[in-house]
N, C-alpha and C positions, 0 to 999 in steps of 0.2 A: 936677718934686718937688713933691706934697704936701703944703701946707704943714702943721704937725701942728695939732691940735685937743686941749684939754683929755681925758683921758681920763675917757670913765663908763662905770662897769662897767656893764651891762645886765643883768638879772636876768632869772626866767620870774615872771610873776604869774600866781600860780595864777587859776583861770575864776573860782572861787565868792566871792571879792573883789567882785562888784556885781551877781551871781546873784540876790540879793535888790531891787534897786530894777528890776531887768529883768523879773524874776518878776509885779512890780507894773506895771508898763508893759503886760505879754503881756496880765494882769487886768484891766487898767481900758479894753484896747482895743473899742470899738465894734464889735457884733457885725453881722455881713448878716444878716438877719434882720428878721422884723417883731416891731413892739412886746409884747412878752406872752408869745411863744413860746420855743420851746428853741434855741439860737445853734444855726447849721449847725458839726461840725468844721473845722478850718482845719487846709489844708498852709500850713506858713511858709515864706515863699521868701527871696528878697532883695530888692534894692530896686528899685520899677516900673519900671524901665528895664533889668534883667537879666535874664540868661537864665532864672533859677532861674523869675522869674516870666514870664514872656514865652514861654518855650519848652518848658520841662519840666516845668510844673504842669498847664497846662493838659493834657495826655491822660491825667495822673493825675486829674485833676478828673471828664471825662468818663466812663471807665471807671467809676470809683466812680456818678457819677447813673445811665448807664445798666445800674447794676441798685441802682435808687432810695438810694443811700446817698450824699446830698448832701455833698462837702466843697467850702469856699470856697477858693481861691487867695486869700493873704494875702500882703503885700508887710511886708517885715521887715528889719533891719540886718543880717542875715544868719546863718552857722553860730550861731556863738555865741547871738547873741539868740534864734534856734529853738532851742535845746536851753532857753533860761531858759522858752521857752514851752512846752514838750511838757512838759517839768516841773512847770508849773502846770495843762495839761490833756492828759492823758496819752493819752486816745485822739484827740490832734491827730495831723499828721502833718509833719515840716519834714526840709529836705535840709540835709545839711553834709559838708564836706570831712573826709574819712577821720583823715588826721593827728588836728584841732581834735577830733572826737566823740571817737576814741581816746583820746587828752593827758585829755581830762574823764574819762572811764570809769576811766584811772589814778587820777588826784584821789582820785574817791569811793570805790575799791578800798573793802572792811570794813565800806563802810554799804549802803544797798541798792541791787539795780541799780533803776535808773531807766530807760534806753532798751534799747530793740532793735532790729536793723537787720532794715529787710523789704525792700531790695535794696542791693546793691551793686556798682562798677566797672560800666556802662553806658557812663560818660563819665567822662574822666577832668579833673581842672583841673591846670596846671601852673603851677612855681613861674618866676617871672621877674625878670631886672634890667634895668631900663633907665638910662643912663650918657649924654652925651656927651663925656666925654673918650676919646679911643681907646688910651690906656694899661691900661686897663680892658676885659679880653678876657674873663675867664674867674672863676669863683667864686672860686679863689683867689687871683688878684686882687683881690678884694674882701674878704676876708677878712685878706692881710698887712697891707691898708693899711685896718683899720676902724678904730684906733685914730684915723686922720686925716681920713677922710670924715667927710660928713656924713648918715645915710641919714633918707629920708624915708618915710612910711608914711602907710596909710589909717586908720583911727581907734581905737584902744587896744582897744577890743574885737571887732575885724574879724575874719574871719579869717586875713587874709593877716598883720597882726600876731601873733594866734598861733603861725603858721607861721615866721614871723621868731623870735620868742621861742625855738622850741624848737628852731630850728638853732644860736639861742646854747648852748643846750646843749649839743650834740651837737660845738660845733667850737669850742677853746680862744679861736683866731682873733679870730673874730666877737663873741665873748664880749665883747669886747675895744670895742665900737666906741665912736667915739669921743662920737658926736651923734645923736641919736634925735630926730625929728619925726612925731610924727602931727597927720595933715590931713584933714580932711570924706571926701575920698575919692579914687579912683586918680587920677582926669582931675588932680588938683590935685598929689597926688603925683608926677606926670610932668613938669606943665610945671614946678613948682617944682625937680625932681632934672635935669631938662635948662638950668633956664639959672645952670651954673658946675660947671669943673672936677672940686670934691672933691664932688660931688652924685650919692647912687645911690638910685633909688625901688624896692622888692622890694613884689612883689605878685604875688597866685596869681588865675589867669584860664582861662578856655579859651583856646586858642589859636583865633583865628581873624586872618586877616590882615584881613577886613574891616568887622574889629571896629574902629570910629571911634577906637577906643581907640588901635589898634595901630598905624592912621592918621598921629595924633594923634605919634606917638614918632618916624616918619618926616619928619613936616611941619615937627618943631622940631630935628631935626637928628641928634638921639639911636641908637643903636643898642644892639640886645638881646644879655645877657650872658646865660647859660645857667646855670642853680642849680643847682649839681652836681658832685659828686665821689663818692670810693669811700665815703667816712665818710658821705653823707649816703643813699647807696644802702643802705648798709649797718644804717642806724638799723632799729631793733624797737622797738615799744610793744608788749608783754604778749608776747613773742618773734616778732611779726608784725611784717610790711613792712608800711612804708605810703607807700614813695615807689618810684617806679620808673621807669625811663627809657624815655623816648619822644620821637622824633620829630618837632618843631613847625614848622607854616609861621610864620614871623612877616613877611612881606613875600612879597606876590605879583608878580608880570610887570608889574604898573601901575608898581610903583615902581624895581625892578631887571629889566636884561634877564631872568633867569631863577626871580628871584624867591629867597627867604632862607628859610632853615629853621635850626633850631637844635635839641639834643638836649639834655631836660633834665628836671628830675627832675616826678614829676606824684604828683597825690593821687587816686585814686576821687571820686568824688561818689555818696555813699550818703543814700538816704532813711532815714527812722526815726522810729520811736514810744516811747509809754510800753510801761515791760515789762508783763509779763504779773501778773493781778493787780494793777495799780495802779487799773485802772476795776472799783470797787466792785460799781455798781450791775446787774445783772441782763441788762437791756435794750441796756444801753451798752455790755457785755462782748463779746455776740453780738456784736452792728453793729460794734466793733470789730474781732473776729475775722474777720469775711466782709471789711472792709474790709481787713486784710491780709491776707486770701487772695484777693481782686481785683487788689492790685498786682503781686505775687509773681505772677501768670499774665501779666502783660501783656506777649507778647515785646519784647525790646531795642532792637529797630530800628524799636519804636514810639515809643520814649523820645528820638529821637535828633532833634535839629532840622532839619527841611526844609531845605534849602541855595537 
C-alpha cells in the first residue's frame, strides 16, 4: 500500500508567466554570423543531444541552404522556449509538440495571431510514465493514487511539464497529485523515479528502444507505463484532437526475448514560424515566405531520422 503524502492541488500555470524572461534570453543569444553582418534566421530545436537538434533540423537547414536561404540550427530548452524565441524573431522557425503549441494559441485567443504551422505530423512524440512499483501498470493506476505518489518531471517550462499540467486539467484524479518535483532533465527524473516505489516520472519522448534513456529505464529495473485512456484520446483543444493512440517499442530484443511494446498517447511534432504580417521588412518578409514554401515542399520521408 502506498503511504499517503500531503495533498497538493496542482494547477495549470499559464505559459505567459515567464515569456518575457525567455524572450529576453532569445534576443540576447549570440548569432551565428560575422561581426557587423545581419544574423541568419534560426531554426530553434531543443537540447544539443536531442532528436530535434541532431536529427530533424539538419534536413531543414540543408533544404533552405540549397535555395540560398541559410538558417542556423540553434539548440534551446524545447517547445516552450522555441515559442518565446519565434515570438521575438517571427522569421525564425521552431519545433514544438502539438499539444504545447495549441495550448499557447488558446491562451492568447483574442490577442494577435502569433504563430503559423508550417508542417505537422511528420513524426509523433509519445507520453510515457516510468516506475519501479509493479503495482503501477496503467495510467488509471497512477491517476487513482495521484494524491499518494511523488511525480518527477523535467523543468517546469519543458514540453513534458506543460503536457502534465494539461493532463491534470482533463483528469480530476491526476489534478490531486500529492507531490510534484521538477528536475534538470528527463534522465535525472528517471533515476529519481526508479529509486522508490511511490515515485513516478512522466515525460514526452520519441519512442526508440535504442535511445540511451530507454535503456536506462531497463538497467535500473523500471518499466514503462502507457499514458492513455478514453479521456485523453477524446481531449480537444479548439475542437481538434491533439493525442492519438500509437503502438510504440520501448524495449528491444536485447533486453527481452521479443522486445516490449506499449500503446500510449502521442502528439504530433509541429514546425512553426511567425504569423503572416509580423515580418515587416519587405525583403525579409519575401525571404520568409520562400523559406516556408521550401520547408512545406520537403517529402515527409526526408525528415525521418535514419536508423
